[in-house]
N, CA, C and O atoms as CSV, one atom per row, in Angstrom:
chain,resi,resn,atom,element,x,y,z
A,1,UNK,N,N,13.864,-46.841,-20.557
A,1,UNK,CA,C,14.360,-45.960,-21.264
A,1,UNK,C,C,13.909,-44.497,-21.336
A,1,UNK,O,O,12.691,-44.356,-21.438
A,2,UNK,N,N,14.582,-43.480,-21.307
A,2,UNK,CA,C,14.007,-42.032,-21.081
A,2,UNK,C,C,14.028,-41.495,-22.485
A,2,UNK,O,O,14.849,-41.877,-23.319
A,3,UNK,N,N,13.009,-40.509,-22.743
A,3,UNK,CA,C,12.894,-40.042,-23.880
A,3,UNK,C,C,12.888,-38.369,-23.703
A,3,UNK,O,O,12.169,-37.763,-22.909
A,4,UNK,N,N,13.817,-37.791,-24.589
A,4,UNK,CA,C,13.958,-36.403,-24.508
A,4,UNK,C,C,13.471,-35.920,-25.576
A,4,UNK,O,O,13.313,-36.639,-26.562
A,5,UNK,N,N,13.092,-34.407,-25.573
A,5,UNK,CA,C,12.952,-33.414,-26.656
A,5,UNK,C,C,13.813,-32.551,-27.068
A,5,UNK,O,O,14.536,-32.230,-26.125
A,6,UNK,N,N,14.103,-31.980,-28.094
A,6,UNK,CA,C,14.895,-30.727,-28.288
A,6,UNK,C,C,14.534,-30.325,-29.612
A,6,UNK,O,O,14.249,-31.109,-30.518
A,7,UNK,N,N,14.558,-28.971,-29.701
A,7,UNK,CA,C,14.443,-28.175,-30.894
A,7,UNK,C,C,15.844,-27.745,-31.388
A,7,UNK,O,O,16.719,-27.424,-30.583
A,8,UNK,N,N,16.030,-27.743,-32.641
A,8,UNK,CA,C,17.301,-27.249,-33.337
A,8,UNK,C,C,16.978,-26.339,-34.419
A,8,UNK,O,O,16.069,-26.526,-35.228
A,9,UNK,N,N,17.854,-25.233,-34.394
A,9,UNK,CA,C,17.850,-24.274,-35.321
A,9,UNK,C,C,18.840,-24.504,-36.472
A,9,UNK,O,O,19.959,-24.724,-36.008
A,10,UNK,N,N,18.820,-24.524,-37.473
A,10,UNK,CA,C,19.608,-25.124,-38.632
A,10,UNK,C,C,19.621,-23.733,-39.553
A,10,UNK,O,O,18.588,-23.104,-39.779
A,11,UNK,N,N,20.897,-23.352,-40.039
A,11,UNK,CA,C,20.941,-22.581,-41.036
A,11,UNK,C,C,21.627,-22.918,-42.390
A,11,UNK,O,O,22.806,-23.267,-42.318
A,12,UNK,N,N,21.086,-22.863,-43.527
A,12,UNK,CA,C,21.892,-22.857,-44.608
A,12,UNK,C,C,23.184,-22.059,-44.983
A,12,UNK,O,O,23.092,-20.888,-45.352
A,13,UNK,N,N,24.168,-22.581,-44.906
A,13,UNK,CA,C,25.490,-21.566,-45.157
A,13,UNK,C,C,26.404,-22.542,-46.390
A,13,UNK,O,O,26.268,-23.743,-46.622
A,14,UNK,N,N,27.411,-21.490,-47.091
A,14,UNK,CA,C,28.147,-22.328,-48.016
A,14,UNK,C,C,28.531,-23.659,-47.661
A,14,UNK,O,O,28.768,-24.419,-48.600
A,15,UNK,N,N,28.631,-24.061,-46.586
A,15,UNK,CA,C,29.128,-25.613,-46.105
A,15,UNK,C,C,27.758,-26.564,-46.194
A,15,UNK,O,O,27.843,-27.791,-46.144
A,16,UNK,N,N,26.719,-25.991,-46.306
A,16,UNK,CA,C,25.422,-26.611,-46.379
A,16,UNK,C,C,24.873,-26.481,-45.309
A,16,UNK,O,O,25.264,-25.503,-44.671
A,17,UNK,N,N,23.827,-27.306,-44.676
A,17,UNK,CA,C,22.919,-26.892,-43.299
A,17,UNK,C,C,23.483,-27.261,-42.489
A,17,UNK,O,O,23.786,-28.454,-42.464
A,18,UNK,N,N,23.970,-26.157,-41.203
A,18,UNK,CA,C,24.770,-26.208,-40.015
A,18,UNK,C,C,23.438,-26.148,-38.956
A,18,UNK,O,O,22.415,-25.490,-39.146
A,19,UNK,N,N,23.684,-26.864,-37.995
A,19,UNK,CA,C,22.854,-26.455,-36.680
A,19,UNK,C,C,23.475,-25.199,-35.778
A,19,UNK,O,O,24.638,-25.263,-35.380
A,20,UNK,N,N,22.776,-24.255,-35.532
A,20,UNK,CA,C,23.353,-23.095,-34.864
A,20,UNK,C,C,22.762,-22.992,-33.641
A,20,UNK,O,O,23.024,-22.044,-32.901
A,21,UNK,N,N,21.891,-23.971,-33.300
A,21,UNK,CA,C,21.565,-23.574,-31.849
A,21,UNK,C,C,20.685,-25.122,-31.638
A,21,UNK,O,O,20.384,-25.956,-32.492
A,22,UNK,N,N,20.425,-25.111,-30.143
A,22,UNK,CA,C,19.917,-26.247,-29.812
A,22,UNK,C,C,19.309,-26.026,-28.214
A,22,UNK,O,O,19.879,-25.600,-27.209
A,23,UNK,N,N,18.119,-26.431,-28.395
A,23,UNK,CA,C,17.246,-26.054,-26.945
A,23,UNK,C,C,16.698,-27.516,-26.731
A,23,UNK,O,O,16.189,-28.141,-27.660
A,24,UNK,N,N,16.856,-28.138,-25.190
A,24,UNK,CA,C,16.459,-28.977,-24.791
A,24,UNK,C,C,14.955,-28.362,-24.181
A,24,UNK,O,O,14.777,-27.345,-23.511
A,25,UNK,N,N,13.942,-29.377,-24.673
A,25,UNK,CA,C,12.563,-28.795,-23.928
A,25,UNK,C,C,11.907,-29.813,-23.012
A,25,UNK,O,O,10.765,-29.689,-22.570
A,26,UNK,N,N,12.853,-30.994,-22.725
A,26,UNK,CA,C,12.070,-31.838,-21.827
A,26,UNK,C,C,11.632,-33.073,-22.039
A,26,UNK,O,O,12.097,-33.636,-23.030
A,27,UNK,N,N,10.893,-33.632,-21.407
A,27,UNK,CA,C,10.182,-35.124,-21.365
A,27,UNK,C,C,8.856,-34.708,-21.582
A,27,UNK,O,O,8.274,-35.523,-22.298
A,28,UNK,N,N,8.209,-33.838,-21.272
A,28,UNK,CA,C,6.788,-33.656,-21.271
A,28,UNK,C,C,6.129,-33.927,-22.853
A,28,UNK,O,O,6.324,-33.141,-23.780
A,29,UNK,N,N,5.298,-35.215,-22.975
A,29,UNK,CA,C,4.754,-35.091,-24.110
A,29,UNK,C,C,3.638,-34.368,-24.530
A,29,UNK,O,O,3.524,-34.066,-25.718
A,30,UNK,N,N,2.864,-34.078,-23.766
A,30,UNK,CA,C,1.754,-33.256,-23.354
A,30,UNK,C,C,2.192,-31.616,-23.942
A,30,UNK,O,O,1.614,-30.973,-24.818
A,31,UNK,N,N,3.370,-31.232,-23.154
A,31,UNK,CA,C,3.815,-30.037,-23.492
A,31,UNK,C,C,4.615,-29.885,-25.014
A,31,UNK,O,O,4.727,-28.842,-25.659
A,32,UNK,N,N,4.957,-30.779,-25.257
A,32,UNK,CA,C,5.422,-30.726,-26.895
A,32,UNK,C,C,4.488,-31.007,-27.951
A,32,UNK,O,O,4.730,-30.637,-29.100
A,33,UNK,N,N,3.177,-31.789,-27.577
A,33,UNK,CA,C,2.174,-31.487,-28.221
A,33,UNK,C,C,1.368,-30.147,-28.543
A,33,UNK,O,O,0.786,-30.007,-29.619
A,34,UNK,N,N,1.370,-29.301,-27.678
A,34,UNK,CA,C,0.852,-27.960,-27.524
A,34,UNK,C,C,2.156,-27.096,-28.141
A,34,UNK,O,O,1.978,-25.921,-28.462
A,35,UNK,N,N,3.079,-27.536,-28.248
A,35,UNK,CA,C,4.203,-26.505,-28.684
A,35,UNK,C,C,4.046,-26.835,-30.453
A,35,UNK,O,O,4.189,-25.982,-31.329
A,36,UNK,N,N,3.796,-27.951,-30.623
A,36,UNK,CA,C,4.012,-28.432,-32.105
A,36,UNK,C,C,2.940,-27.776,-32.694
A,36,UNK,O,O,3.138,-27.225,-33.777
A,37,UNK,N,N,1.739,-27.730,-32.134
A,37,UNK,CA,C,0.371,-27.428,-32.553
A,37,UNK,C,C,0.582,-25.639,-33.025
A,37,UNK,O,O,0.011,-25.127,-33.987
A,38,UNK,N,N,1.430,-24.994,-32.185
A,38,UNK,CA,C,1.182,-23.489,-32.158
A,38,UNK,C,C,2.465,-23.024,-33.117
A,38,UNK,O,O,2.671,-21.916,-33.611
A,39,UNK,N,N,3.163,-24.097,-33.203
A,39,UNK,CA,C,4.171,-23.548,-34.968
A,39,UNK,C,C,3.563,-23.600,-36.181
A,39,UNK,O,O,2.745,-24.486,-36.431
A,40,UNK,N,N,3.888,-22.680,-37.042
A,40,UNK,CA,C,3.431,-22.355,-38.131
A,40,UNK,C,C,4.590,-22.493,-39.183
A,40,UNK,O,O,5.721,-22.208,-38.789
A,41,UNK,N,N,4.422,-22.896,-40.466
A,41,UNK,CA,C,5.379,-23.025,-41.421
A,41,UNK,C,C,5.257,-24.273,-42.203
A,41,UNK,O,O,4.368,-25.063,-41.885
A,42,UNK,N,N,6.187,-24.590,-43.366
A,42,UNK,CA,C,5.799,-25.672,-44.211
A,42,UNK,C,C,6.423,-26.943,-43.686
A,42,UNK,O,O,7.415,-26.958,-42.957
A,43,UNK,N,N,5.685,-28.143,-44.167
A,43,UNK,CA,C,6.478,-29.157,-43.573
A,43,UNK,C,C,7.615,-29.729,-44.153
A,43,UNK,O,O,8.461,-30.429,-43.595
A,44,UNK,N,N,7.563,-29.368,-45.334
A,44,UNK,CA,C,8.991,-29.975,-45.793
A,44,UNK,C,C,10.035,-28.963,-45.863
A,44,UNK,O,O,9.887,-27.811,-45.454
A,45,UNK,N,N,11.128,-29.438,-46.411
A,45,UNK,CA,C,12.621,-28.422,-46.352
A,45,UNK,C,C,12.295,-28.152,-47.912
A,45,UNK,O,O,11.909,-29.113,-48.578
A,46,UNK,N,N,12.432,-26.899,-48.519
A,46,UNK,CA,C,12.205,-26.239,-49.774
A,46,UNK,C,C,13.906,-26.159,-50.119
A,46,UNK,O,O,14.697,-25.849,-49.229
A,47,UNK,N,N,14.327,-26.456,-51.420
A,47,UNK,CA,C,15.660,-26.261,-51.698
A,47,UNK,C,C,16.378,-24.710,-51.521
A,47,UNK,O,O,17.585,-24.474,-51.464
A,48,UNK,N,N,15.219,-23.711,-51.451
A,48,UNK,CA,C,15.920,-22.351,-51.306
A,48,UNK,C,C,15.532,-21.921,-49.664
A,48,UNK,O,O,15.487,-20.747,-49.298
A,49,UNK,N,N,15.333,-22.787,-48.996
A,49,UNK,CA,C,15.165,-22.453,-47.342
A,49,UNK,C,C,16.434,-22.022,-46.941
A,49,UNK,O,O,17.427,-22.550,-47.440
A,50,UNK,N,N,16.535,-21.132,-46.105
A,50,UNK,CA,C,17.750,-20.573,-45.363
A,50,UNK,C,C,17.785,-20.655,-43.924
A,50,UNK,O,O,18.742,-20.312,-43.231
A,51,UNK,N,N,16.488,-21.217,-43.432
A,51,UNK,CA,C,16.592,-21.496,-41.942
A,51,UNK,C,C,15.401,-22.739,-41.539
A,51,UNK,O,O,14.210,-22.685,-41.843
A,52,UNK,N,N,15.843,-23.457,-41.046
A,52,UNK,CA,C,14.822,-24.791,-40.462
A,52,UNK,C,C,14.874,-24.798,-39.227
A,52,UNK,O,O,15.883,-24.425,-38.630
A,53,UNK,N,N,13.817,-25.214,-38.637
A,53,UNK,CA,C,13.702,-25.644,-37.110
A,53,UNK,C,C,13.181,-27.140,-37.211
A,53,UNK,O,O,12.296,-27.589,-37.940
A,54,UNK,N,N,14.058,-27.853,-36.182
A,54,UNK,CA,C,13.587,-29.220,-36.252
A,54,UNK,C,C,13.005,-29.713,-34.647
A,54,UNK,O,O,13.464,-29.134,-33.663
A,55,UNK,N,N,12.166,-30.608,-34.513
A,55,UNK,CA,C,11.727,-31.185,-33.062
A,55,UNK,C,C,12.573,-32.124,-33.124
A,55,UNK,O,O,12.533,-32.595,-34.261
A,56,UNK,N,N,13.338,-32.654,-32.472
A,56,UNK,CA,C,13.926,-33.986,-32.280
A,56,UNK,C,C,13.488,-34.850,-31.132
A,56,UNK,O,O,13.105,-34.185,-30.170
A,57,UNK,N,N,13.435,-36.291,-30.956
A,57,UNK,CA,C,13.290,-37.226,-30.116
A,57,UNK,C,C,14.527,-37.808,-29.951
A,57,UNK,O,O,15.102,-38.137,-30.988
A,58,UNK,N,N,15.135,-38.036,-28.790
A,58,UNK,CA,C,16.010,-38.641,-28.321
A,58,UNK,C,C,15.696,-39.685,-27.431
A,58,UNK,O,O,15.283,-39.215,-26.371
A,59,UNK,N,N,15.723,-40.819,-27.439
A,59,UNK,CA,C,15.676,-41.999,-26.756
A,59,UNK,C,C,17.089,-42.558,-25.871
A,59,UNK,O,O,18.069,-43.091,-26.391
A,60,UNK,N,N,16.946,-42.351,-24.785
A,60,UNK,CA,C,18.315,-43.199,-24.109
A,60,UNK,C,C,18.083,-44.246,-23.196
A,60,UNK,O,O,17.110,-44.047,-22.469
A,61,UNK,N,N,18.669,-45.266,-23.026
A,61,UNK,CA,C,18.592,-46.575,-22.045
A,61,UNK,C,C,18.926,-46.022,-20.968
A,61,UNK,O,O,18.263,-46.344,-19.981
A,62,UNK,N,N,20.070,-44.997,-20.779
A,62,UNK,CA,C,20.648,-44.602,-19.664
A,62,UNK,C,C,20.402,-43.285,-19.141
A,62,UNK,O,O,20.879,-42.394,-19.844
A,63,UNK,N,N,19.619,-42.800,-17.811
A,63,UNK,CA,C,19.260,-41.455,-17.643
A,63,UNK,C,C,20.310,-40.546,-17.507
A,63,UNK,O,O,20.125,-39.329,-17.510
A,64,UNK,N,N,21.556,-41.150,-17.372
A,64,UNK,CA,C,22.796,-40.418,-17.144
A,64,UNK,C,C,23.293,-39.519,-18.297
A,64,UNK,O,O,23.946,-38.476,-18.268
A,65,UNK,N,N,22.687,-40.377,-19.520
A,65,UNK,CA,C,23.248,-39.833,-21.160
A,65,UNK,C,C,22.717,-38.364,-21.266
A,65,UNK,O,O,22.935,-37.701,-22.281
């Protein structure tokens, strides 16, 4: 099983929250921990938030996916 990490940028629009960009940041968990510690902001998504950034973990059984 392969684990991949990505960061997505989401914006609130009149249609709701939409993903505007996604950046794959590889498979290095040590790098991800360092990146996560350097980020600043609130943990929760507030109702009046217009932009959110998520770090997502994808686990794939097939490396070619």
